[in-house]
N, C-alpha and C positions, 0 to 999 in steps of 0.2 A: 447717482442711477440709473439705469437704464430711460430713456420715453417712456415704453410699451408700461415701464414699474408703472416710472409717474402717474399714466391714462387708466390701468388697471383700477391704482391705488382711491384715485379724481374719481374714477366713476363707483367702486364700492362704501365707499363714505356719498358720493350722490344716491346710490338706493338705499345703504341702512337710512339716509335721513328719510327719504320720501316713504322709505316701510313708516318711520317712526310716525310720522307727520299725518298719517293711513291709519294705521294701529290707534292714535290718541284720538284719531277721526268718527273711528267707532265703534271704542270703549266706552257702551253705557252703566251706569248708577243700576245698580238693583239693588239695595239694600233697602230691608224693607218703611213702609211708613205706616200709618195710624191705622188704616180698618186697612183690610181685603179689599175695597171696591178707590183707595189709593193705589197700595200697590198695585192692582192691575193699571190704573191711567197712568203711575209714572212709571213701569218699561212701557205701556204704549205709544204713551206721543213723545217718547226721547226719540222711537223708529219714524216718523213724521213732520217734526220743529224740524229750522236751519241751521245745519250747524255752530256761523257766531249766535243762538237763544242763549240767554241763561235761566234753568228753570231752578231757580229758589221756594226751598220745603216749608211753607210750614213759616213764613217771611209777618215778624210782627210789623203792625196796621195802630199806631198809635192819632182816635179822631177825638173827633168833642164829643162822642157818645162812651168814644171808654179803648181800650183800647183788642183789637183783634185780632186772629190769625187766619189769611188767608191758608190750606192747604198747596193751592201751587199757584207762584207767579212765573210766569217766560216774561223772561224782557228781548227783546230782539230792536235794534235800535236805539232810542226813545220815547218804542212803544209795548203798555208795560198791561199784559194785558192775566187777570188772575181765575181763577178758575175751584171749582167748590168743586167738590164728587162727599152731593145727598144722600146717605141709607136714611128711611126711612120715617124709621126714630128720632133719627134727628136733627131734625129740618120740621123748619117752622115760617109755613111763606112772610106773614108781615113781618119779622124779625131779622128772618135772615135780609132781605129784599131792603131796608133800613140801616140795617147794618153796610150793605153793600155800597149803600147810595152816600154815607158814610169814612169808606173806605176809598170812592171815587173822588168826591170830594176834598179829602186830605193833600189825592193827587200820588194818592201807592198806584193804583190800577188806571187804564184811559176805560178798559170795561172790564167786566166780574159777569162768566159763563156758569153758569150751574146745572149742573148732570147727576140727572137723576140715577141710583144703585144700579137700578135693576135697565136701566139704559147704559150704562159702564160695563157691567154679564150679561147680557143677553145682547146686545146693539148696540160695542163699544165705534166700529167706523163707519154707520148714520148717522151718527152723531156727530162719530167727528166729522161728515159733509153736508152735514145740517151746520156749521162753526168754518168748517172751510172755503164755503161761499163767503162767508162775512168779513174775515178772519184770514185772506190767503195771505197775510206777507210771513204771518205763522209761519209754512208746513213750505217743507223743500218738496221740489218739484217730484223728486222718492214718496217725497210722502202725500204729494198730488195723486200720486201717480197708483197709491197702495190704498189709500182707503179708495177711489173711483173702485181700485181692482177689490177690494172686500165687503163693500157695505154693496143693498139688492139692487141690483139692478132697475133703471128706470123703470122700467114698467112693468115691478111690481112695488110698488108704492109712489105717493102723490101727495107735497111737502105745501105746507101752509102755513105761514105767518102769523101771525093772531096779538094781539091786544090781548092778555091773560085779563086773568078776573083776579088774581092769586097777590097781589102787587105788583109783581114784576111793569115795570113799563114793558118790555119786550119779551117774544118766545116763538117756538116754530120747533111744525110735531111733522113728525112723517109718520103718512098713516101708512098701513099698508096690505098692500092689497090681493086677496088668493085667489085661484080656480076654483071656477062657481064646482067644474065637478069634484074639486079634492073636498069641498068644504060640505060637511053638513050640521042638522039641525043641535048634534047635540059635541060641536065641537066647539071649546071656545075660542070667542077671540084673540088675533093676533094686540094686544095694547103697543101704543104710538111709544116712537119716540121723542124726546120732546125735552130741550133743550129753550131756559129762561137769560134772560142779562140785563144789566141793569149800564 
């Protein structure tokens, strides 16, 4: 084989390996989950997390209180963060808080975030922004940029960390501001985005 041919073959092999590794890193799993809000969360969060993160769907967690299934568990290195997508009809604060504590005490997760269905549907990137400032290592550089770009602008909201009265140890709330010229007495106020965590 001529030296030019060897170089071209090596170049072709290197390019194919690069293309294959790039293709693998950007392919996402968009298979259906158990609910529409889980579908939205799963499709969107894959675009935001670090490339070496592993997402587990419905992992079984055997605890002293019984066996539970998290909606999602994202593992980055040794850190494991659970996510629950709470629809209004399937949510009980006291039960959910006790369940989350049992899962954490059993070592399945270091933290569990709970996102309300309406926040996933209407304010997904604002909810992710509230999580991003608390768990930066979950998100890729690109994910940080996407969240920052697609969440509300800083002048449009006020964030508050609160100790909720609903059994969860911690919460963060994003209150939305309105331009007084656009607001009148008949407007329905914008509901805040809230995340809860154990």
